[in-house]
C-alpha positions as CSV (number, residue, x, y, z in Angstrom):
1,M,0.0,0.0,0.0
2,N,1.6,3.3,-1.1
3,M,1.6,6.5,0.9
4,S,-1.4,8.0,-0.9
5,T,-3.5,4.9,-0.3
6,R,-2.6,4.8,3.4
7,T,-3.4,8.4,3.8
8,E,-6.8,7.9,2.1
9,A,-7.5,4.9,4.3
10,R,-6.7,6.9,7.4
11,A,-9.0,9.7,6.2
12,L,-11.8,7.2,5.6
13,R,-11.4,5.7,9.1
14,A,-11.3,9.1,10.7
15,A,-14.4,10.2,8.8
16,A,-16.3,7.1,9.9
17,T,-15.4,7.7,13.5
18,L,-16.3,11.4,13.4
19,A,-19.7,10.5,11.9
20,D,-20.4,8.0,14.7
21,P,-22.5,9.6,17.5
22,R,-20.4,7.6,20.1
23,W,-17.4,9.7,19.2
24,A,-19.1,12.8,20.7
25,A,-19.5,10.8,24.0
26,V,-15.8,9.9,23.9
27,Q,-14.8,13.5,23.3
28,A,-17.0,14.7,26.1
29,R,-15.8,11.9,28.4
30,D,-19.5,11.3,29.1
31,A,-19.9,9.0,32.1
32,A,-23.6,8.5,31.1
33,A,-22.3,6.5,28.1
34,D,-20.3,4.1,30.3
35,G,-21.8,0.6,30.1
36,H,-23.2,1.2,26.7
37,F,-20.0,0.7,24.7
38,V,-16.3,0.8,24.9
39,Y,-13.7,2.0,22.4
40,S,-10.3,0.7,21.4
41,V,-7.2,2.5,20.3
42,K,-5.2,0.8,17.6
43,T,-1.9,2.4,18.5
44,T,-1.9,1.5,22.2
45,G,-3.7,-1.8,22.0
46,V,-6.1,-0.9,24.9
47,Y,-9.8,-0.3,25.1
48,C,-11.5,2.2,27.4
49,R,-14.7,3.5,28.8
50,P,-16.2,6.6,27.1
51,S,-15.4,8.6,30.2
52,C,-11.7,7.6,30.4
53,G,-9.5,10.5,31.3
54,A,-6.6,9.3,29.1
55,R,-5.3,11.6,26.4
56,P,-7.7,11.6,23.4
57,A,-6.8,9.3,20.6
58,R,-6.8,10.3,16.9
59,P,-10.1,9.3,15.4
60,E,-8.6,7.2,12.7
61,N,-7.1,4.9,15.4
62,V,-10.4,4.4,17.2
63,A,-12.9,1.6,16.9
64,F,-16.1,1.0,18.9
65,H,-17.2,-2.2,20.6
66,A,-20.5,-3.1,22.1
67,T,-19.0,-4.9,25.1
68,P,-15.6,-5.4,26.8
69,A,-15.7,-9.1,25.7
70,E,-16.0,-7.9,22.1
71,A,-13.0,-5.6,22.4
72,E,-10.9,-8.3,24.1
73,G,-12.0,-10.7,21.3
74,A,-10.5,-8.2,18.8
75,G,-7.1,-8.4,20.7
76,F,-7.3,-5.3,22.9
77,R,-6.6,-5.3,26.7
78,P,-8.4,-3.2,29.3
79,C,-7.1,0.2,30.2
80,R,-5.6,0.2,33.7
81,R,-6.8,3.8,34.3
82,C,-10.6,3.4,33.7
83,R,-10.9,-0.4,34.2
84,P,-13.6,-0.9,31.5
85,E,-13.9,-4.6,32.3
86,A,-15.2,-3.7,35.8
87,P,-18.7,-2.5,36.6
88,P,-19.2,1.3,36.0
89,L,-17.8,3.6,38.7
90,A,-21.2,4.7,39.9
91,Q,-22.3,1.1,40.4
92,R,-19.0,0.3,42.2
93,Q,-19.5,3.3,44.5
94,A,-23.1,2.5,45.2
95,A,-22.1,-1.1,46.2
96,L,-19.3,0.2,48.4
97,V,-21.6,2.7,50.1
98,A,-24.3,0.1,50.6
99,E,-21.7,-2.1,52.3
100,L,-20.7,0.8,54.6
101,C,-24.3,1.5,55.4
102,R,-24.7,-2.1,56.5
103,A,-21.6,-1.7,58.6
104,I,-23.0,1.4,60.3
105,A,-26.4,-0.2,60.8
106,S,-24.8,-3.3,62.5
107,A,-22.4,-1.3,64.7
108,D,-23.1,-0.7,68.4
109,G,-22.3,2.9,67.9
110,P,-21.6,5.2,64.9
111,P,-18.2,4.2,63.4
112,S,-15.7,7.0,63.0
113,L,-15.0,8.4,59.6
114,E,-11.5,7.1,59.8
115,A,-12.7,3.6,60.5
116,L,-15.1,3.7,57.6
117,A,-12.4,5.0,55.3
118,E,-10.0,2.2,56.3
119,R,-12.7,-0.3,55.7
120,A,-13.4,1.1,52.2
121,G,-9.7,1.5,51.3
122,L,-10.2,5.2,50.6
123,S,-8.8,8.4,52.1
124,V,-11.1,10.1,54.6
125,S,-11.9,13.0,52.2
126,H,-12.6,10.6,49.3
127,L,-14.9,8.5,51.4
128,H,-16.7,11.5,52.7
129,R,-17.3,12.8,49.1
130,T,-18.3,9.4,47.7
131,F,-20.7,8.6,50.6
132,K,-22.4,12.0,50.3
133,A,-22.7,11.8,46.5
134,V,-24.5,8.4,46.7
135,T,-26.8,8.9,49.7
136,G,-27.1,12.7,49.8
137,L,-25.9,12.6,53.4
138,T,-22.6,12.5,55.2
139,P,-21.8,9.2,57.0
140,R,-22.4,10.9,60.3
141,A,-25.8,12.3,59.2
142,W,-26.8,8.9,57.7
143,A,-25.8,7.2,61.0
144,A,-27.9,9.7,63.0
145,A,-30.9,9.2,60.7
146,H,-30.6,5.4,61.0
147,R,-30.3,5.6,64.7
148,A,-33.5,7.8,64.8
149,Q,-35.3,5.3,62.7
150,R,-34.2,2.5,65.0
151,L,-35.5,4.4,67.9
152,R,-38.9,5.1,66.3
153,T,-39.2,1.4,65.4
154,A,-38.3,0.4,69.0
155,L,-40.8,2.8,70.5
156,D,-43.5,1.4,68.3
157,A,-42.9,-2.2,69.6
158,P,-45.6,-3.4,72.0
159,G,-44.5,-3.3,75.6
160,A,-41.2,-1.7,74.9
161,R,-39.7,0.4,77.6
162,V,-38.6,3.9,76.6
163,T,-35.2,3.5,78.3
164,D,-34.5,0.2,76.6
165,A,-35.5,1.7,73.2
166,I,-33.1,4.5,73.7
167,Y,-30.1,2.3,74.4
168,D,-31.1,-0.3,71.8
169,A,-31.1,2.4,69.1
170,G,-27.5,3.1,69.9
171,Y,-27.6,6.1,72.2
172,G,-24.8,5.8,74.7
173,A,-26.7,7.8,77.4
174,A,-30.3,8.6,77.9
175,S,-29.4,12.2,78.6
176,R,-27.7,12.4,75.1
177,F,-31.0,11.4,73.5
178,Y,-33.2,13.8,75.5
179,E,-31.0,16.7,74.4
180,E,-32.1,16.0,70.8
181,A,-35.5,14.3,71.3
182,D,-37.4,17.3,70.0
183,E,-35.5,17.1,66.7
184,V,-35.6,13.3,66.4
185,L,-39.2,12.7,67.3
186,G,-40.8,16.2,67.3
187,M,-42.3,15.2,70.7
188,T,-41.5,13.3,73.9
189,P,-40.9,9.5,73.6
190,T,-44.0,8.9,75.7
191,A,-46.1,11.0,73.3
192,W,-44.6,9.2,70.3
193,R,-45.5,5.8,71.8
194,A,-49.0,7.1,72.2
195,G,-49.1,8.0,68.6
196,G,-49.0,11.7,69.4
197,A,-52.1,11.3,71.5
198,D,-50.8,13.9,73.9
199,T,-50.0,16.4,71.2
200,D,-52.3,19.3,70.4
201,I,-52.5,20.5,66.8
202,R,-54.4,23.7,66.3
203,F,-55.8,24.3,62.9
204,A,-58.1,26.5,60.9
205,I,-59.4,26.4,57.3
206,G,-59.9,29.6,55.4
207,Q,-60.1,31.0,51.8
208,C,-57.5,32.7,49.7
209,S,-57.3,33.5,46.0
210,L,-56.0,30.0,45.3
211,G,-58.9,28.3,47.0
212,A,-59.2,26.7,50.4
213,I,-56.2,26.9,52.7
214,L,-55.5,24.9,55.8
215,V,-53.0,26.1,58.5
216,A,-52.0,23.9,61.4
217,R,-49.6,24.5,64.2
218,S,-48.1,22.3,66.9
219,G,-46.3,23.5,70.0
220,R,-43.1,23.9,67.9
221,G,-44.5,25.9,65.1
222,V,-46.5,25.8,61.8
223,C,-46.6,22.1,60.8
224,A,-49.0,22.2,57.8
225,I,-50.0,24.6,55.1
226,S,-52.2,23.0,52.5
227,L,-54.1,24.3,49.5
228,G,-57.0,22.8,47.6
229,D,-60.5,23.0,46.4
230,D,-62.2,20.9,49.1
231,P,-61.9,22.1,52.7
232,E,-63.1,18.8,54.0
233,Q,-60.4,16.9,52.1
234,L,-57.8,19.2,53.6
235,A,-59.1,18.4,57.0
236,R,-59.1,14.7,56.3
237,E,-55.5,14.8,55.1
238,L,-54.5,16.6,58.3
239,Q,-56.3,14.0,60.4
240,D,-54.5,11.2,58.5
241,R,-51.1,12.8,59.1
242,F,-51.6,13.3,62.8
243,A,-53.9,10.3,63.4
244,R,-53.8,10.3,67.2
245,A,-53.1,13.9,68.0
246,R,-55.8,16.2,69.4
247,L,-56.9,18.5,66.6
248,V,-58.2,21.7,68.1
249,G,-59.9,24.5,66.2
250,G,-58.0,27.8,66.3
251,D,-59.0,30.7,68.4
252,A,-58.8,34.5,67.7
253,D,-55.0,34.5,68.2
254,F,-54.7,31.6,65.8
255,E,-56.8,33.4,63.2
256,R,-54.1,36.1,63.1
257,L,-51.5,33.4,62.2
258,V,-53.9,32.2,59.4
259,A,-54.1,35.8,58.1
260,Q,-50.3,36.0,58.1
261,V,-50.1,32.8,56.0
262,V,-52.8,34.0,53.6
263,G,-50.8,37.1,53.2
264,L,-47.8,35.0,52.3
265,V,-49.8,33.2,49.6
266,E,-51.2,36.5,48.2
267,A,-47.7,38.1,48.1
268,P,-45.2,35.2,48.2
269,G,-42.3,37.5,47.2
270,Q,-42.5,39.5,50.4
271,G,-41.5,36.6,52.6
272,A,-42.5,36.0,56.2
273,E,-40.9,34.8,59.3
274,L,-43.0,31.9,60.5
275,P,-42.1,29.5,63.3
276,L,-42.0,26.2,61.5
277,D,-42.3,22.6,62.8
278,V,-40.6,20.8,59.9
279,R,-40.7,17.0,60.2
280,G,-39.0,14.8,57.7
281,T,-36.1,12.6,57.0
282,A,-32.6,14.0,57.2
283,F,-32.4,14.2,53.4
284,Q,-35.8,15.9,53.1
285,Q,-34.8,18.5,55.6
286,R,-31.7,19.3,53.6
287,V,-33.7,19.7,50.5
288,W,-36.3,21.9,52.2
289,Q,-33.6,24.0,53.7
290,A,-32.2,24.5,50.2
291,L,-35.6,25.5,48.9
292,R,-36.0,28.2,51.5
293,A,-32.7,29.7,50.2
294,I,-34.1,30.2,46.7
295,P,-34.8,34.0,46.4
296,P,-38.3,35.1,45.5
297,G,-38.7,35.8,41.8
298,T,-36.2,33.2,40.9
299,T,-36.3,29.5,40.2
300,A,-34.0,26.5,40.4
301,S,-34.1,23.1,38.7
302,Y,-34.2,19.8,40.6
303,A,-30.7,19.1,39.4
304,E,-29.4,22.4,40.7
305,I,-30.9,21.7,44.1
306,A,-29.2,18.3,44.1
307,E,-25.9,20.0,43.4
308,R,-26.5,22.6,46.1
309,I,-27.0,19.9,48.8
310,G,-23.9,18.0,47.6
311,A,-25.8,15.1,46.0
312,P,-25.7,15.6,42.3
313,A,-26.9,12.1,41.5
314,A,-30.0,12.6,43.7
315,T,-32.2,14.6,41.3
316,R,-35.1,12.1,41.5
317,A,-34.9,12.0,45.3
318,V,-35.0,15.8,45.4
319,A,-38.2,15.8,43.3
320,Q,-39.7,13.3,45.8
321,A,-38.7,15.5,48.7
322,C,-40.4,18.5,47.0
323,G,-43.5,16.4,46.6
324,A,-43.5,15.5,50.3
325,N,-43.2,19.1,51.4
326,P,-46.0,19.7,54.0
327,L,-45.7,23.5,54.1
328,A,-46.9,25.2,50.9
329,V,-45.2,28.6,50.2
330,A,-43.4,28.7,53.5
331,I,-41.1,26.0,52.0
332,P,-41.2,27.3,48.4
333,C,-41.1,24.1,46.4
334,H,-43.1,26.1,43.8
335,R,-39.8,27.7,42.8
336,V,-38.4,24.4,41.6
337,V,-38.8,23.8,37.9
338,R,-37.5,21.5,35.1
339,R,-34.0,21.9,33.8
340,D,-35.4,23.8,30.8
341,G,-37.3,26.2,33.0
342,S,-40.8,24.7,32.3
343,L,-43.2,23.8,35.1
344,S,-43.2,20.3,36.6
345,G,-45.7,18.8,39.0
346,Y,-46.8,20.5,42.2
347,R,-48.5,18.9,45.2
348,W,-51.2,21.5,45.3
349,G,-51.7,21.7,41.5
350,V,-49.6,23.1,38.7
351,E,-51.9,26.1,38.1
352,R,-51.3,27.2,41.7
353,K,-47.6,26.8,41.1
354,R,-47.9,29.0,38.0
355,S,-49.9,31.6,39.8
356,L,-47.4,31.8,42.7
357,L,-44.5,32.2,40.4
358,A,-46.3,34.9,38.4
359,R,-47.0,36.8,41.6
360,E,-43.3,36.8,42.4
361,G,-42.4,37.8,38.8
362,A,-40.4,34.6,38.2
363,P,-39.9,33.7,34.5
364,V,-41.4,30.4,33.4
365,A,-40.4,28.7,30.2
366,A,-43.0,27.3,27.9
367,G,-43.4,23.6,28.1
368,P,-45.7,20.8,29.3
369,A,-47.1,21.3,32.8
370,T,-47.2,17.8,34.1
């Protein structure tokens, strides 16, 4: 083959590679393409994942393969840098974190970050980042959330003693638990065991420009703000949520709180300092805190919220936390939109979401409102 023929052959191979949509993924080092194909490099004899950080190869030297086995069958060996023959990095990290979560759950007390890092074979900082990226929580926060769940389960067991439940959940001292009982349970352990039967929830239902509005308050603060078309349905939902609490109609002082909340609905951009009783998982609370930081008149996407809480892979979980928000407007989940700026679902109806954003002057992109 003469020089001209070889040059023409290289040009044809390069053109074929450049025309293949997989080449764009290789150039972008797109991790989302990992597991869908691998590519080999003729001059090095290795094959890689699309996301490999190695120096880019010339397109005429690249070939694509559906699987690692296919690449190895063609005589290529796996890259030592990106390990294309192993499961994708995200899958390996998820498996590692799941194993660490099991270790935390089975330990008598929360393991130290150093002990977890040694178990994982990672540095402390790398372990911290990886754990948070997969779960949305730091190892310490995950351990605390798991311990709180163990406590709630133990308290729900028939005949269980409160003191035994506290120690069985992993609290080293009862005094340590009682210091944070309000945050863990939202009430005393005795009240929790009684299903909140000793807890008073004051509430009232009124009207605003978006329909019926229910406002409820516990001893800690406002615990529910709901919007809807049917006042009776709003009351039933509150009863279901606080099944054994005493629901008490609001008095004149409470009506002033309701008026304050209605004012927040009518002019959501003005903001209001309301005492809130926010009950949710550790992850939900982090999402809700991030929502409260979105300035009036602006929006953020679910992916952006996931980034802000340090869990970029948790977009779907962020959307679920928004859907579980019990405090309309006070926790402004209406300011969260799709990546393209269009409206997504809203617990109290997409048209109410659109109206709230319009009152704040927030731009909304055209798109399906589902």
